[in-house]
mmJSON file of the N, C-alpha and C atoms, coordinates in Angstrom:
{"data_MODEL":{"atom_site":{
"group_PDB":["ATOM","ATOM","ATOM","ATOM","ATOM","ATOM","ATOM","ATOM","ATOM","ATOM","ATOM","ATOM","ATOM","ATOM","ATOM","ATOM","ATOM","ATOM","ATOM","ATOM","ATOM","ATOM","ATOM","ATOM","ATOM","ATOM","ATOM","ATOM","ATOM","ATOM","ATOM","ATOM","ATOM","ATOM","ATOM","ATOM","ATOM","ATOM","ATOM","ATOM","ATOM","ATOM","ATOM","ATOM","ATOM","ATOM","ATOM","ATOM","ATOM","ATOM","ATOM","ATOM","ATOM","ATOM","ATOM","ATOM","ATOM","ATOM","ATOM","ATOM","ATOM","ATOM","ATOM","ATOM","ATOM","ATOM","ATOM","ATOM","ATOM","ATOM","ATOM","ATOM","ATOM","ATOM","ATOM","ATOM","ATOM","ATOM","ATOM","ATOM","ATOM","ATOM","ATOM","ATOM","ATOM","ATOM","ATOM","ATOM","ATOM","ATOM","ATOM","ATOM","ATOM","ATOM","ATOM","ATOM","ATOM","ATOM","ATOM","ATOM","ATOM","ATOM","ATOM","ATOM","ATOM","ATOM","ATOM","ATOM","ATOM","ATOM","ATOM","ATOM","ATOM","ATOM","ATOM","ATOM","ATOM","ATOM","ATOM","ATOM","ATOM","ATOM","ATOM","ATOM","ATOM","ATOM","ATOM","ATOM","ATOM","ATOM","ATOM","ATOM","ATOM","ATOM","ATOM","ATOM","ATOM","ATOM","ATOM","ATOM","ATOM","ATOM","ATOM","ATOM","ATOM","ATOM","ATOM","ATOM","ATOM","ATOM","ATOM","ATOM","ATOM","ATOM","ATOM","ATOM","ATOM","ATOM","ATOM","ATOM","ATOM","ATOM","ATOM","ATOM","ATOM","ATOM","ATOM","ATOM","ATOM","ATOM","ATOM","ATOM","ATOM","ATOM","ATOM","ATOM","ATOM","ATOM","ATOM","ATOM","ATOM","ATOM","ATOM","ATOM","ATOM","ATOM","ATOM","ATOM","ATOM","ATOM","ATOM","ATOM","ATOM","ATOM","ATOM","ATOM","ATOM","ATOM","ATOM","ATOM","ATOM","ATOM","ATOM","ATOM"],
"id":[1,2,3,4,5,6,7,8,9,10,11,12,13,14,15,16,17,18,19,20,21,22,23,24,25,26,27,28,29,30,31,32,33,34,35,36,37,38,39,40,41,42,43,44,45,46,47,48,49,50,51,52,53,54,55,56,57,58,59,60,61,62,63,64,65,66,67,68,69,70,71,72,73,74,75,76,77,78,79,80,81,82,83,84,85,86,87,88,89,90,91,92,93,94,95,96,97,98,99,100,101,102,103,104,105,106,107,108,109,110,111,112,113,114,115,116,117,118,119,120,121,122,123,124,125,126,127,128,129,130,131,132,133,134,135,136,137,138,139,140,141,142,143,144,145,146,147,148,149,150,151,152,153,154,155,156,157,158,159,160,161,162,163,164,165,166,167,168,169,170,171,172,173,174,175,176,177,178,179,180,181,182,183,184,185,186,187,188,189,190,191,192,193,194,195,196,197,198,199,200,201,202,203,204],
"type_symbol":["N","C","C","N","C","C","N","C","C","N","C","C","N","C","C","N","C","C","N","C","C","N","C","C","N","C","C","N","C","C","N","C","C","N","C","C","N","C","C","N","C","C","N","C","C","N","C","C","N","C","C","N","C","C","N","C","C","N","C","C","N","C","C","N","C","C","N","C","C","N","C","C","N","C","C","N","C","C","N","C","C","N","C","C","N","C","C","N","C","C","N","C","C","N","C","C","N","C","C","N","C","C","N","C","C","N","C","C","N","C","C","N","C","C","N","C","C","N","C","C","N","C","C","N","C","C","N","C","C","N","C","C","N","C","C","N","C","C","N","C","C","N","C","C","N","C","C","N","C","C","N","C","C","N","C","C","N","C","C","N","C","C","N","C","C","N","C","C","N","C","C","N","C","C","N","C","C","N","C","C","N","C","C","N","C","C","N","C","C","N","C","C","N","C","C","N","C","C","N","C","C","N","C","C"],
"label_atom_id":["N","CA","C","N","CA","C","N","CA","C","N","CA","C","N","CA","C","N","CA","C","N","CA","C","N","CA","C","N","CA","C","N","CA","C","N","CA","C","N","CA","C","N","CA","C","N","CA","C","N","CA","C","N","CA","C","N","CA","C","N","CA","C","N","CA","C","N","CA","C","N","CA","C","N","CA","C","N","CA","C","N","CA","C","N","CA","C","N","CA","C","N","CA","C","N","CA","C","N","CA","C","N","CA","C","N","CA","C","N","CA","C","N","CA","C","N","CA","C","N","CA","C","N","CA","C","N","CA","C","N","CA","C","N","CA","C","N","CA","C","N","CA","C","N","CA","C","N","CA","C","N","CA","C","N","CA","C","N","CA","C","N","CA","C","N","CA","C","N","CA","C","N","CA","C","N","CA","C","N","CA","C","N","CA","C","N","CA","C","N","CA","C","N","CA","C","N","CA","C","N","CA","C","N","CA","C","N","CA","C","N","CA","C","N","CA","C","N","CA","C","N","CA","C","N","CA","C","N","CA","C","N","CA","C","N","CA","C"],
"label_alt_id":[null,null,null,null,null,null,null,null,null,null,null,null,null,null,null,null,null,null,null,null,null,null,null,null,null,null,null,null,null,null,null,null,null,null,null,null,null,null,null,null,null,null,null,null,null,null,null,null,null,null,null,null,null,null,null,null,null,null,null,null,null,null,null,null,null,null,null,null,null,null,null,null,null,null,null,null,null,null,null,null,null,null,null,null,null,null,null,null,null,null,null,null,null,null,null,null,null,null,null,null,null,null,null,null,null,null,null,null,null,null,null,null,null,null,null,null,null,null,null,null,null,null,null,null,null,null,null,null,null,null,null,null,null,null,null,null,null,null,null,null,null,null,null,null,null,null,null,null,null,null,null,null,null,null,null,null,null,null,null,null,null,null,null,null,null,null,null,null,null,null,null,null,null,null,null,null,null,null,null,null,null,null,null,null,null,null,null,null,null,null,null,null,null,null,null,null,null,null,null,null,null,null,null,null],
"label_comp_id":["MET","MET","MET","LYS","LYS","LYS","LEU","LEU","LEU","GLY","GLY","GLY","ASN","ASN","ASN","ASN","ASN","ASN","LEU","LEU","LEU","LYS","LYS","LYS","ARG","ARG","ARG","CYS","CYS","CYS","ARG","ARG","ARG","PHE","PHE","PHE","ASP","ASP","ASP","HIS","HIS","HIS","ASP","ASP","ASP","ASN","ASN","ASN","ILE","ILE","ILE","SER","SER","SER","GLN","GLN","GLN","GLN","GLN","GLN","ALA","ALA","ALA","LEU","LEU","LEU","ALA","ALA","ALA","ASN","ASN","ASN","ALA","ALA","ALA","ILE","ILE","ILE","GLY","GLY","GLY","VAL","VAL","VAL","THR","THR","THR","ARG","ARG","ARG","LEU","LEU","LEU","THR","THR","THR","ILE","ILE","ILE","HIS","HIS","HIS","SER","SER","SER","ILE","ILE","ILE","GLU","GLU","GLU","ASN","ASN","ASN","GLY","GLY","GLY","LYS","LYS","LYS","PHE","PHE","PHE","VAL","VAL","VAL","PRO","PRO","PRO","SER","SER","SER","THR","THR","THR","LEU","LEU","LEU","LEU","LEU","LEU","ALA","ALA","ALA","LEU","LEU","LEU","LYS","LYS","LYS","LEU","LEU","LEU","ALA","ALA","ALA","ARG","ARG","ARG","PHE","PHE","PHE","PHE","PHE","PHE","GLY","GLY","GLY","LYS","LYS","LYS","THR","THR","THR","VAL","VAL","VAL","GLU","GLU","GLU","GLU","GLU","GLU","ILE","ILE","ILE","PHE","PHE","PHE","PHE","PHE","PHE","VAL","VAL","VAL","VAL","VAL","VAL","ASP","ASP","ASP","ASP","ASP","ASP"],
"label_asym_id":["A","A","A","A","A","A","A","A","A","A","A","A","A","A","A","A","A","A","A","A","A","A","A","A","A","A","A","A","A","A","A","A","A","A","A","A","A","A","A","A","A","A","A","A","A","A","A","A","A","A","A","A","A","A","A","A","A","A","A","A","A","A","A","A","A","A","A","A","A","A","A","A","A","A","A","A","A","A","A","A","A","A","A","A","A","A","A","A","A","A","A","A","A","A","A","A","A","A","A","A","A","A","A","A","A","A","A","A","A","A","A","A","A","A","A","A","A","A","A","A","A","A","A","A","A","A","A","A","A","A","A","A","A","A","A","A","A","A","A","A","A","A","A","A","A","A","A","A","A","A","A","A","A","A","A","A","A","A","A","A","A","A","A","A","A","A","A","A","A","A","A","A","A","A","A","A","A","A","A","A","A","A","A","A","A","A","A","A","A","A","A","A","A","A","A","A","A","A","A","A","A","A","A","A"],
"label_entity_id":["1","1","1","1","1","1","1","1","1","1","1","1","1","1","1","1","1","1","1","1","1","1","1","1","1","1","1","1","1","1","1","1","1","1","1","1","1","1","1","1","1","1","1","1","1","1","1","1","1","1","1","1","1","1","1","1","1","1","1","1","1","1","1","1","1","1","1","1","1","1","1","1","1","1","1","1","1","1","1","1","1","1","1","1","1","1","1","1","1","1","1","1","1","1","1","1","1","1","1","1","1","1","1","1","1","1","1","1","1","1","1","1","1","1","1","1","1","1","1","1","1","1","1","1","1","1","1","1","1","1","1","1","1","1","1","1","1","1","1","1","1","1","1","1","1","1","1","1","1","1","1","1","1","1","1","1","1","1","1","1","1","1","1","1","1","1","1","1","1","1","1","1","1","1","1","1","1","1","1","1","1","1","1","1","1","1","1","1","1","1","1","1","1","1","1","1","1","1","1","1","1","1","1","1"],
"label_seq_id":[1,1,1,2,2,2,3,3,3,4,4,4,5,5,5,6,6,6,7,7,7,8,8,8,9,9,9,10,10,10,11,11,11,12,12,12,13,13,13,14,14,14,15,15,15,16,16,16,17,17,17,18,18,18,19,19,19,20,20,20,21,21,21,22,22,22,23,23,23,24,24,24,25,25,25,26,26,26,27,27,27,28,28,28,29,29,29,30,30,30,31,31,31,32,32,32,33,33,33,34,34,34,35,35,35,36,36,36,37,37,37,38,38,38,39,39,39,40,40,40,41,41,41,42,42,42,43,43,43,44,44,44,45,45,45,46,46,46,47,47,47,48,48,48,49,49,49,50,50,50,51,51,51,52,52,52,53,53,53,54,54,54,55,55,55,56,56,56,57,57,57,58,58,58,59,59,59,60,60,60,61,61,61,62,62,62,63,63,63,64,64,64,65,65,65,66,66,66,67,67,67,68,68,68],
"pdbx_PDB_ins_code":[null,null,null,null,null,null,null,null,null,null,null,null,null,null,null,null,null,null,null,null,null,null,null,null,null,null,null,null,null,null,null,null,null,null,null,null,null,null,null,null,null,null,null,null,null,null,null,null,null,null,null,null,null,null,null,null,null,null,null,null,null,null,null,null,null,null,null,null,null,null,null,null,null,null,null,null,null,null,null,null,null,null,null,null,null,null,null,null,null,null,null,null,null,null,null,null,null,null,null,null,null,null,null,null,null,null,null,null,null,null,null,null,null,null,null,null,null,null,null,null,null,null,null,null,null,null,null,null,null,null,null,null,null,null,null,null,null,null,null,null,null,null,null,null,null,null,null,null,null,null,null,null,null,null,null,null,null,null,null,null,null,null,null,null,null,null,null,null,null,null,null,null,null,null,null,null,null,null,null,null,null,null,null,null,null,null,null,null,null,null,null,null,null,null,null,null,null,null,null,null,null,null,null,null],
"Cartn_x":[17.58,16.469,15.199,14.294,13.403,12.029,10.854,10.055,9.775,10.343,9.921,8.314,7.762,6.533,6.622,5.423,4.883,3.399,3.484,1.84,1.6,2.485,2.195,1.806,2.977,2.668,1.537,0.893,-0.24,-1.55,-1.634,-2.371,-2.626,-1.127,-1.426,-1.793,-1.543,-1.951,-3.622,-4.067,-5.208,-6.01,-5.881,-6.993,-6.523,-5.186,-4.624,-5.53,-6.046,-6.618,-5.888,-6.783,-6.45,-5.978,-5.059,-4.901,-6.359,-6.975,-8.118,-8.853,-9.106,-10.384,-9.765,-8.614,-8.132,-8.158,-8.07,-7.72,-9.743,-10.18,-11.919,-12.602,-11.805,-12.325,-11.764,-10.486,-10.21,-10.25,-10.9,-11.05,-10.153,-9.506,-8.164,-8.191,-7.115,-7.254,-6.31,-6.376,-5.368,-3.867,-3.869,-2.865,-1.719,-2.479,-2.175,-1.441,-2.354,-1.89,-0.769,-0.306,0.624,1.928,1.532,2.766,3.1,2.646,2.905,3.7,3.229,3.901,5.323,5.48,6.466,7.45,7.315,7.946,7.926,7.23,7.392,5.996,5.646,4.345,4.457,4.795,4.93,3.461,2.487,1.079,1.437,-0.269,-0.472,-0.565,-0.258,-1.017,-1.866,-3.354,-4.623,-4.592,-3.85,-4.032,-3.112,-2.16,-0.894,-2.155,-2.869,-3.883,-5.026,-5.45,-6.761,-6.268,-4.901,-3.742,-4.118,-3.233,-3.25,-4.461,-5.798,-6.995,-7.378,-7.565,-8.096,-7.389,-6.156,-5.512,-5.093,-5.665,-5.782,-4.44,-3.517,-2.354,-1.61,-0.798,0.026,0.233,0.639,1.631,2.725,3.32,4.729,5.213,3.453,4.272,3.985,3.209,3.354,4.639,4.765,5.632,6.85,8.132,9.426,10.179,11.151,12.333,13.498,14.023,14.884,16.306,17.23,18.775,19.252,19.981,20.387,21.698],
"Cartn_y":[8.441,7.625,7.524,6.523,6.311,5.695,5.314,4.885,3.669,2.341,0.994,0.392,-0.743,-0.929,-2.741,-3.098,-4.654,-4.724,-4.062,-3.792,-4.863,-5.224,-6.492,-7.647,-8.139,-9.12,-9.056,-7.776,-7.675,-7.626,-7.435,-8.014,-9.601,-10.188,-11.445,-12.068,-11.764,-12.338,-11.977,-11.131,-10.926,-11.701,-12.526,-13.831,-13.02,-12.744,-12.15,-11.048,-10.07,-9.545,-8.387,-8.279,-7.657,-6.361,-5.768,-4.094,-3.857,-3.696,-2.82,-3.153,-4.476,-4.711,-3.904,-3.369,-2.741,-1.382,-0.728,0.53,1.22,-0.177,-0.035,0.214,-0.568,-0.369,1.077,1.404,2.318,3.689,3.834,4.925,5.798,5.169,5.311,4.752,4.646,4.03,2.858,2.173,1.116,1.44,2.499,2.864,3.55,4.215,4.653,3.364,2.21,1.275,0.911,0.786,0.084,0.775,2.292,3.137,3.149,2.845,2.752,1.474,0.226,-0.61,-1.034,0.087,-0.229,1.114,2.139,2.7,3.828,4.162,5.708,6.457,6.558,7.479,6.926,8.342,7.74,8.697,7.7,7.794,9.026,9.706,10.478,10.114,10.595,10.32,9.05,9.959,9.49,8.397,8.326,6.535,6.038,6.296,5.22,4.532,5.498,5.195,4.084,4.732,3.75,2.686,2.193,0.811,0.008,0.704,-0.212,-0.513,0.66,0.048,-1.098,-0.939,-2.058,-3.632,-3.231,-5.155,-5.05,-4.395,-4.58,-4.762,-3.986,-3.664,-1.995,-1.777,-0.556,0.251,0.836,1.646,1.66,1.008,0.543,-0.724,-1.702,-2.699,-2.902,-1.84,-2.062,-0.91,0.18,1.43,1.568,1.662,1.328,2.568,2.913,3.674,2.912,2.761,2.308,3.364,2.607,3.577,3.428,4.844,4.582,3.95],
"Cartn_z":[1.365,2.201,0.737,0.849,0.485,1.012,0.574,1.322,0.68,1.716,1.288,1.329,1.249,1.084,1.465,2.043,1.617,1.097,0.346,0.069,-0.843,-2.046,-2.767,-1.815,-0.202,0.112,1.144,1.59,2.236,1.503,0.259,-0.886,-0.896,-1.337,-1.227,0.112,0.82,2.6,2.331,1.731,1.832,0.955,0.797,-0.643,-2.013,-1.878,-3.029,-3.718,-3.229,-3.633,-4.893,-5.673,-7.036,-6.861,-7.42,-7.13,-7.755,-8.191,-8.479,-7.557,-7.261,-5.604,-5.304,-4.247,-3.53,-3.646,-4.567,-5.364,-4.757,-5.208,-5.317,-3.875,-3.135,-1.05,-0.565,-0.82,-0.29,-1.115,-2.672,-3.133,-3.898,-4.706,-5.43,-6.89,-7.607,-8.942,-8.428,-9.634,-9.736,-10.215,-10.735,-11.3,-9.936,-8.701,-7.537,-6.814,-6.604,-5.899,-6.35,-8.099,-8.689,-8.402,-8.313,-8.261,-6.871,-5.913,-4.859,-4.504,-4.979,-4.84,-5.127,-6.489,-7.445,-6.803,-5.991,-5.4,-6.129,-6.971,-7.819,-7.165,-6.12,-5.952,-4.29,-3.663,-1.617,-1.138,-0.94,-0.378,0.551,0.937,1.967,3.465,3.971,5.32,5.378,4.957,5.087,4.183,3.181,2.329,3.019,3.587,4.176,5.505,6.251,7.147,6.875,5.556,5.03,4.588,3.96,3.686,4.83,6.013,7.081,7.614,7.689,8.618,7.482,6.173,5.403,5.591,6.072,5.909,7.887,8.356,9.864,10.398,9.987,10.179,10.34,11.305,11.295,10.085,9.946,9.098,8.782,9.896,10.145,9.55,9.395,8.811,7.455,7.009,5.467,4.892,5.311,4.689,5.887,5.71,5.725,5.314,6.27,5.099,5.039,3.682,3.01,2.938,3.786,3.299,2.154,1.697,-0.059,0.675],
"occupancy":[1.0,1.0,1.0,1.0,1.0,1.0,1.0,1.0,1.0,1.0,1.0,1.0,1.0,1.0,1.0,1.0,1.0,1.0,1.0,1.0,1.0,1.0,1.0,1.0,1.0,1.0,1.0,1.0,1.0,1.0,1.0,1.0,1.0,1.0,1.0,1.0,1.0,1.0,1.0,1.0,1.0,1.0,1.0,1.0,1.0,1.0,1.0,1.0,1.0,1.0,1.0,1.0,1.0,1.0,1.0,1.0,1.0,1.0,1.0,1.0,1.0,1.0,1.0,1.0,1.0,1.0,1.0,1.0,1.0,1.0,1.0,1.0,1.0,1.0,1.0,1.0,1.0,1.0,1.0,1.0,1.0,1.0,1.0,1.0,1.0,1.0,1.0,1.0,1.0,1.0,1.0,1.0,1.0,1.0,1.0,1.0,1.0,1.0,1.0,1.0,1.0,1.0,1.0,1.0,1.0,1.0,1.0,1.0,1.0,1.0,1.0,1.0,1.0,1.0,1.0,1.0,1.0,1.0,1.0,1.0,1.0,1.0,1.0,1.0,1.0,1.0,1.0,1.0,1.0,1.0,1.0,1.0,1.0,1.0,1.0,1.0,1.0,1.0,1.0,1.0,1.0,1.0,1.0,1.0,1.0,1.0,1.0,1.0,1.0,1.0,1.0,1.0,1.0,1.0,1.0,1.0,1.0,1.0,1.0,1.0,1.0,1.0,1.0,1.0,1.0,1.0,1.0,1.0,1.0,1.0,1.0,1.0,1.0,1.0,1.0,1.0,1.0,1.0,1.0,1.0,1.0,1.0,1.0,1.0,1.0,1.0,1.0,1.0,1.0,1.0,1.0,1.0,1.0,1.0,1.0,1.0,1.0,1.0,1.0,1.0,1.0,1.0,1.0,1.0],
"B_iso_or_equiv":[0.0,0.0,0.0,0.0,0.0,0.0,0.0,0.0,0.0,0.0,0.0,0.0,0.0,0.0,0.0,0.0,0.0,0.0,0.0,0.0,0.0,0.0,0.0,0.0,0.0,0.0,0.0,0.0,0.0,0.0,0.0,0.0,0.0,0.0,0.0,0.0,0.0,0.0,0.0,0.0,0.0,0.0,0.0,0.0,0.0,0.0,0.0,0.0,0.0,0.0,0.0,0.0,0.0,0.0,0.0,0.0,0.0,0.0,0.0,0.0,0.0,0.0,0.0,0.0,0.0,0.0,0.0,0.0,0.0,0.0,0.0,0.0,0.0,0.0,0.0,0.0,0.0,0.0,0.0,0.0,0.0,0.0,0.0,0.0,0.0,0.0,0.0,0.0,0.0,0.0,0.0,0.0,0.0,0.0,0.0,0.0,0.0,0.0,0.0,0.0,0.0,0.0,0.0,0.0,0.0,0.0,0.0,0.0,0.0,0.0,0.0,0.0,0.0,0.0,0.0,0.0,0.0,0.0,0.0,0.0,0.0,0.0,0.0,0.0,0.0,0.0,0.0,0.0,0.0,0.0,0.0,0.0,0.0,0.0,0.0,0.0,0.0,0.0,0.0,0.0,0.0,0.0,0.0,0.0,0.0,0.0,0.0,0.0,0.0,0.0,0.0,0.0,0.0,0.0,0.0,0.0,0.0,0.0,0.0,0.0,0.0,0.0,0.0,0.0,0.0,0.0,0.0,0.0,0.0,0.0,0.0,0.0,0.0,0.0,0.0,0.0,0.0,0.0,0.0,0.0,0.0,0.0,0.0,0.0,0.0,0.0,0.0,0.0,0.0,0.0,0.0,0.0,0.0,0.0,0.0,0.0,0.0,0.0,0.0,0.0,0.0,0.0,0.0,0.0],
"pdbx_formal_charge":[null,null,null,null,null,null,null,null,null,null,null,null,null,null,null,null,null,null,null,null,null,null,null,null,null,null,null,null,null,null,null,null,null,null,null,null,null,null,null,null,null,null,null,null,null,null,null,null,null,null,null,null,null,null,null,null,null,null,null,null,null,null,null,null,null,null,null,null,null,null,null,null,null,null,null,null,null,null,null,null,null,null,null,null,null,null,null,null,null,null,null,null,null,null,null,null,null,null,null,null,null,null,null,null,null,null,null,null,null,null,null,null,null,null,null,null,null,null,null,null,null,null,null,null,null,null,null,null,null,null,null,null,null,null,null,null,null,null,null,null,null,null,null,null,null,null,null,null,null,null,null,null,null,null,null,null,null,null,null,null,null,null,null,null,null,null,null,null,null,null,null,null,null,null,null,null,null,null,null,null,null,null,null,null,null,null,null,null,null,null,null,null,null,null,null,null,null,null,null,null,null,null,null,null],
"auth_seq_id":[1,1,1,2,2,2,3,3,3,4,4,4,5,5,5,6,6,6,7,7,7,8,8,8,9,9,9,10,10,10,11,11,11,12,12,12,13,13,13,14,14,14,15,15,15,16,16,16,17,17,17,18,18,18,19,19,19,20,20,20,21,21,21,22,22,22,23,23,23,24,24,24,25,25,25,26,26,26,27,27,27,28,28,28,29,29,29,30,30,30,31,31,31,32,32,32,33,33,33,34,34,34,35,35,35,36,36,36,37,37,37,38,38,38,39,39,39,40,40,40,41,41,41,42,42,42,43,43,43,44,44,44,45,45,45,46,46,46,47,47,47,48,48,48,49,49,49,50,50,50,51,51,51,52,52,52,53,53,53,54,54,54,55,55,55,56,56,56,57,57,57,58,58,58,59,59,59,60,60,60,61,61,61,62,62,62,63,63,63,64,64,64,65,65,65,66,66,66,67,67,67,68,68,68],
"auth_comp_id":["MET","MET","MET","LYS","LYS","LYS","LEU","LEU","LEU","GLY","GLY","GLY","ASN","ASN","ASN","ASN","ASN","ASN","LEU","LEU","LEU","LYS","LYS","LYS","ARG","ARG","ARG","CYS","CYS","CYS","ARG","ARG","ARG","PHE","PHE","PHE","ASP","ASP","ASP","HIS","HIS","HIS","ASP","ASP","ASP","ASN","ASN","ASN","ILE","ILE","ILE","SER","SER","SER","GLN","GLN","GLN","GLN","GLN","GLN","ALA","ALA","ALA","LEU","LEU","LEU","ALA","ALA","ALA","ASN","ASN","ASN","ALA","ALA","ALA","ILE","ILE","ILE","GLY","GLY","GLY","VAL","VAL","VAL","THR","THR","THR","ARG","ARG","ARG","LEU","LEU","LEU","THR","THR","THR","ILE","ILE","ILE","HIS","HIS","HIS","SER","SER","SER","ILE","ILE","ILE","GLU","GLU","GLU","ASN","ASN","ASN","GLY","GLY","GLY","LYS","LYS","LYS","PHE","PHE","PHE","VAL","VAL","VAL","PRO","PRO","PRO","SER","SER","SER","THR","THR","THR","LEU","LEU","LEU","LEU","LEU","LEU","ALA","ALA","ALA","LEU","LEU","LEU","LYS","LYS","LYS","LEU","LEU","LEU","ALA","ALA","ALA","ARG","ARG","ARG","PHE","PHE","PHE","PHE","PHE","PHE","GLY","GLY","GLY","LYS","LYS","LYS","THR","THR","THR","VAL","VAL","VAL","GLU","GLU","GLU","GLU","GLU","GLU","ILE","ILE","ILE","PHE","PHE","PHE","PHE","PHE","PHE","VAL","VAL","VAL","VAL","VAL","VAL","ASP","ASP","ASP","ASP","ASP","ASP"],
"auth_asym_id":["A","A","A","A","A","A","A","A","A","A","A","A","A","A","A","A","A","A","A","A","A","A","A","A","A","A","A","A","A","A","A","A","A","A","A","A","A","A","A","A","A","A","A","A","A","A","A","A","A","A","A","A","A","A","A","A","A","A","A","A","A","A","A","A","A","A","A","A","A","A","A","A","A","A","A","A","A","A","A","A","A","A","A","A","A","A","A","A","A","A","A","A","A","A","A","A","A","A","A","A","A","A","A","A","A","A","A","A","A","A","A","A","A","A","A","A","A","A","A","A","A","A","A","A","A","A","A","A","A","A","A","A","A","A","A","A","A","A","A","A","A","A","A","A","A","A","A","A","A","A","A","A","A","A","A","A","A","A","A","A","A","A","A","A","A","A","A","A","A","A","A","A","A","A","A","A","A","A","A","A","A","A","A","A","A","A","A","A","A","A","A","A","A","A","A","A","A","A","A","A","A","A","A","A"],
"auth_atom_id":["N","CA","C","N","CA","C","N","CA","C","N","CA","C","N","CA","C","N","CA","C","N","CA","C","N","CA","C","N","CA","C","N","CA","C","N","CA","C","N","CA","C","N","CA","C","N","CA","C","N","CA","C","N","CA","C","N","CA","C","N","CA","C","N","CA","C","N","CA","C","N","CA","C","N","CA","C","N","CA","C","N","CA","C","N","CA","C","N","CA","C","N","CA","C","N","CA","C","N","CA","C","N","CA","C","N","CA","C","N","CA","C","N","CA","C","N","CA","C","N","CA","C","N","CA","C","N","CA","C","N","CA","C","N","CA","C","N","CA","C","N","CA","C","N","CA","C","N","CA","C","N","CA","C","N","CA","C","N","CA","C","N","CA","C","N","CA","C","N","CA","C","N","CA","C","N","CA","C","N","CA","C","N","CA","C","N","CA","C","N","CA","C","N","CA","C","N","CA","C","N","CA","C","N","CA","C","N","CA","C","N","CA","C","N","CA","C","N","CA","C","N","CA","C","N","CA","C","N","CA","C","N","CA","C","N","CA","C"],
"pdbx_PDB_model_num":[1,1,1,1,1,1,1,1,1,1,1,1,1,1,1,1,1,1,1,1,1,1,1,1,1,1,1,1,1,1,1,1,1,1,1,1,1,1,1,1,1,1,1,1,1,1,1,1,1,1,1,1,1,1,1,1,1,1,1,1,1,1,1,1,1,1,1,1,1,1,1,1,1,1,1,1,1,1,1,1,1,1,1,1,1,1,1,1,1,1,1,1,1,1,1,1,1,1,1,1,1,1,1,1,1,1,1,1,1,1,1,1,1,1,1,1,1,1,1,1,1,1,1,1,1,1,1,1,1,1,1,1,1,1,1,1,1,1,1,1,1,1,1,1,1,1,1,1,1,1,1,1,1,1,1,1,1,1,1,1,1,1,1,1,1,1,1,1,1,1,1,1,1,1,1,1,1,1,1,1,1,1,1,1,1,1,1,1,1,1,1,1,1,1,1,1,1,1,1,1,1,1,1,1]
}}}
């Protein structure tokens, strides 16, 4: 299993906010956002909650489990 996400779609739906602007808004680096979007980094619970709050979504609307 791995963690999938809709983070790029969320950014697009949120006036196409850039990775850098999102990173600045939640207090991480652009590379962190990039790595999450590409499945290279699994965010902490706190970071997942910050992202959900920023977008006004539940964590489950952004992140999901992908069966291999």
